[in-house]
C-alpha positions as CSV (number, residue, x, y, z in Angstrom):
1,X,116.0,114.4,45.5
2,X,112.9,112.3,46.0
3,X,115.1,109.1,45.8
4,X,117.4,110.4,48.5
5,X,114.4,111.2,50.8
6,X,112.9,107.7,50.0
7,X,116.2,106.0,50.8
8,X,116.5,108.0,54.0
9,X,112.9,106.9,55.0
10,X,113.7,103.3,54.2
11,X,116.8,103.4,56.4
12,X,114.9,105.1,59.2
13,X,112.2,102.4,59.1
14,X,114.8,99.7,59.0
15,X,116.5,101.1,62.1
16,X,113.3,101.5,64.0
17,X,112.4,97.9,63.0
18,X,115.8,96.7,64.3
19,X,115.4,98.5,67.6
20,X,111.9,97.1,68.1
21,X,113.1,93.6,67.2
22,X,115.9,93.9,69.6
23,X,113.5,94.9,72.4
24,X,111.3,91.9,71.5
25,X,114.2,89.5,71.5
26,X,115.5,90.9,74.8
27,X,112.1,90.5,76.4
28,X,111.7,87.0,75.0
29,X,115.1,86.1,76.3
30,X,114.3,87.2,79.8
31,X,110.9,85.3,79.7
32,X,112.4,82.1,78.3
33,X,115.7,81.8,80.1
34,X,115.9,79.4,83.0
35,X,114.6,80.8,86.3
36,X,117.3,79.4,88.5
37,X,117.1,79.1,92.3
38,X,115.7,79.4,94.8
39,X,112.6,77.3,94.1
40,X,109.2,78.1,95.5
41,X,109.6,75.1,97.9
42,X,112.8,76.7,99.2
43,X,111.2,80.1,99.5
44,X,108.3,78.6,101.5
45,X,110.5,76.8,104.0
46,X,110.5,79.4,106.8
47,X,106.7,79.8,106.5
48,X,106.0,76.0,106.5
49,X,108.3,75.2,109.4
50,X,107.2,78.1,111.7
51,X,104.6,76.8,114.2
52,X,102.4,79.5,115.7
53,X,102.4,79.7,119.5
54,X,105.5,77.5,119.6
55,X,108.3,78.9,117.4
56,X,110.6,81.6,118.8
57,X,112.6,84.2,116.8
58,X,115.7,82.1,117.5
59,X,113.9,79.1,115.8
60,X,112.8,81.2,112.8
61,X,115.9,83.2,112.0
62,X,118.0,80.3,110.6
63,X,115.1,79.4,108.3
64,X,114.7,82.8,106.7
65,X,117.4,82.9,104.1
66,X,117.0,80.6,101.1
67,X,119.9,79.1,99.1
68,X,120.8,80.6,95.7
69,X,118.8,83.8,96.3
70,X,120.4,86.5,94.1
71,X,118.9,89.3,96.2
72,X,117.4,88.8,99.6
73,X,117.2,91.3,102.4
74,X,116.3,90.8,106.1
75,X,114.2,93.3,107.9
76,X,113.1,93.4,111.5
77,X,111.3,95.5,114.1
78,X,110.6,94.8,117.8
79,X,108.0,92.3,116.9
80,X,108.4,91.3,113.3
81,X,111.0,89.3,111.4
82,X,110.9,89.4,107.6
83,X,112.9,88.6,104.5
84,X,112.2,89.9,101.0
85,X,113.8,88.6,97.8
86,X,113.9,89.1,94.1
87,X,115.4,87.4,91.1
88,X,115.4,87.4,87.3
89,X,115.8,91.1,86.9
90,X,112.7,91.7,89.0
91,X,110.4,89.3,87.2
92,X,109.9,87.4,90.5
93,X,109.7,88.7,94.1
94,X,108.6,87.2,97.4
95,X,108.5,87.8,101.1
96,X,108.2,85.8,104.3
97,X,107.1,87.6,107.4
98,X,106.7,86.3,110.9
99,X,105.1,88.4,113.7
100,X,105.8,87.6,117.4
101,X,103.8,88.2,120.6
102,X,105.4,91.0,122.5
103,X,104.9,89.2,125.9
104,X,106.0,85.6,125.3
105,X,107.9,86.2,122.1
106,X,106.3,83.3,120.3
107,X,105.2,83.4,116.7
108,X,101.5,84.5,116.3
109,X,101.2,85.4,112.7
110,X,103.1,84.3,109.5
111,X,102.8,85.2,105.9
112,X,104.2,84.1,102.5
113,X,103.8,86.0,99.3
114,X,105.3,85.0,95.9
115,X,104.7,87.0,92.7
116,X,106.0,85.7,89.4
117,X,105.7,87.3,86.0
118,X,107.1,84.1,84.3
119,X,105.9,81.1,86.2
120,X,106.4,78.7,83.2
121,X,102.7,77.8,82.8
122,X,102.2,78.0,79.1
123,X,99.0,78.9,77.2
124,X,97.3,80.6,80.1
125,X,95.9,84.1,80.3
126,X,97.2,86.0,82.2
127,X,100.6,84.4,82.3
128,X,101.6,86.1,85.5
129,X,100.6,84.8,88.9
130,X,100.7,85.5,92.6
131,X,100.4,83.3,95.7
132,X,99.7,84.5,99.2
133,X,99.4,82.3,102.4
134,X,98.9,83.5,105.9
135,X,98.1,82.0,109.3
136,X,97.4,83.9,112.5
137,X,96.1,83.7,116.0
138,X,92.7,85.4,116.3
139,X,92.3,88.0,119.0
140,X,90.2,91.0,120.2
141,X,86.7,91.8,118.9
142,X,86.9,89.3,116.0
143,X,86.8,86.5,118.6
144,X,84.5,88.0,121.3
145,X,81.9,89.8,119.2
146,X,78.6,88.1,118.6
147,X,77.7,87.7,114.9
148,X,74.3,87.5,113.2
149,X,75.3,84.4,111.3
150,X,78.4,82.3,110.4
151,X,78.9,84.1,107.0
152,X,79.1,87.5,108.8
153,X,81.7,85.9,111.1
154,X,83.7,84.6,108.2
155,X,83.8,88.1,106.5
156,X,84.9,89.7,109.8
157,X,87.7,87.2,110.2
158,X,88.8,87.8,106.6
159,X,88.9,91.6,107.3
160,X,90.9,90.9,110.4
161,X,93.4,88.9,108.3
162,X,93.7,91.8,105.9
163,X,94.2,94.4,108.6
164,X,96.9,92.3,110.4
165,X,98.7,91.8,107.1
166,X,98.8,95.5,106.5
167,X,99.8,96.4,110.0
168,X,102.7,93.9,110.0
169,X,104.0,95.2,106.6
170,X,104.1,98.7,108.2
171,X,106.5,97.4,110.8
172,X,109.2,96.7,108.1
173,X,108.5,98.7,105.0
174,X,110.7,101.6,106.1
175,X,113.7,99.2,105.8
176,X,112.7,98.0,102.3
177,X,110.3,99.8,100.0
178,X,109.6,96.6,98.1
179,X,107.6,95.5,101.1
180,X,105.2,98.4,100.6
181,X,104.7,97.3,96.9
182,X,104.1,93.7,97.9
183,X,101.8,94.8,100.8
184,X,99.7,96.9,98.4
185,X,99.4,93.8,96.1
186,X,98.2,91.6,98.9
187,X,95.8,94.3,100.2
188,X,94.3,94.6,96.7
189,X,93.8,90.9,96.6
190,X,92.0,90.9,99.9
191,X,89.9,93.9,98.8
192,X,88.8,92.1,95.6
193,X,87.5,89.1,97.6
194,X,85.7,91.4,100.1
195,X,84.0,93.4,97.4
196,X,82.9,90.1,95.8
197,X,81.5,88.9,99.2
198,X,79.7,92.2,99.9
199,X,77.8,91.8,96.6
200,X,76.9,88.2,97.4
201,X,77.3,87.5,101.2
202,X,76.1,83.9,100.9
203,X,79.3,83.1,99.0
204,X,81.3,83.4,102.2
205,X,80.1,79.8,103.0
206,X,82.4,78.6,100.1
207,X,85.5,80.0,101.8
208,X,86.1,76.7,103.5
209,X,85.5,74.6,100.4
210,X,88.4,72.4,99.3
211,X,88.1,73.9,95.8
212,X,88.2,77.4,97.1
213,X,86.1,80.4,96.3
214,X,86.6,81.8,92.8
215,X,86.7,85.6,92.4
216,X,87.9,88.2,89.8
217,X,91.0,90.2,90.5
218,X,91.6,93.6,88.8
219,X,95.2,92.8,87.7
220,X,95.5,89.0,87.5
221,X,92.0,88.2,86.3
222,X,91.1,85.0,88.0
223,X,91.6,84.3,91.7
224,X,90.9,81.6,94.2
225,X,90.8,81.8,98.0
226,X,90.3,79.3,100.9
227,X,90.0,80.3,104.5
228,X,89.8,77.9,107.4
229,X,89.0,79.3,110.9
230,X,88.4,77.8,114.3
231,X,88.0,79.5,117.7
232,X,91.5,80.9,117.9
233,X,93.3,80.6,114.6
234,X,92.7,81.3,110.9
235,X,94.6,80.1,107.8
236,X,94.2,81.8,104.4
237,X,95.4,80.7,101.0
238,X,95.0,82.9,97.8
239,X,96.2,82.2,94.3
240,X,95.9,84.6,91.4
241,X,96.4,84.5,87.7
242,X,98.1,81.5,86.2
243,X,98.8,80.2,89.7
244,X,95.2,79.1,90.0
245,X,96.0,76.3,87.6
246,X,98.0,74.6,90.3
247,X,95.6,75.2,93.2
248,X,96.4,73.4,96.4
249,X,93.8,73.4,99.2
250,X,94.9,74.0,102.8
251,X,95.4,70.8,104.7
252,X,93.1,70.7,107.6
253,X,95.8,69.6,110.0
254,X,97.9,72.7,109.0
255,X,100.8,70.5,108.1
256,X,103.6,72.0,105.9
257,X,102.6,72.9,102.4
258,X,104.8,72.8,99.3
């Protein structure tokens, strides 16, 4: 009787081992298999080629769809045009969003977000990474309000960029709930930087450094951000997780980035 029970236990453990091994092999397969298109360069095309205060919706729309995208959805409101895509069974997702002025219908804000759980950067911790770029026309109190010093102004501009990003996501998230998830991730990244700056306000001076400002993110671990602002426009670049290993600073002439 004991031998029968022992044999049954052995068979049970073997079956459990096979199931676990199967899960591991399946996960390893998804992480190792070729990513396929579209490339990050193709995903970034609409963002790179949209020129604020010049491009119209008619100019932007043909740029929005990327070749070889397995799942890409277009969303729009009265003032926002956006596309969101996924591939590799949800291991990678992205969005491009362009907001237009309601009066002259010219682009006044643009965003690019790419989140990848398998970016093919080996021997890094964490392996996952996220990239977020935005550029927007400054307006309202953030332009006209007097500031105590330049660092206070930089923080106010960063808060403005976070608020505009959240507001523009609201315009399209009803059409595609993934926008809400992506928007929450971007907002969390902004919040991580702002908490860091609140604890050490003088670090805001490093936002314009070519090497970027290093900070800690709750999910991705390491993070880097650069922000360049003049009288009427701000450009922000953030990279999180393993993406920080391929950091690229913003070009001062705002020319297209890869």
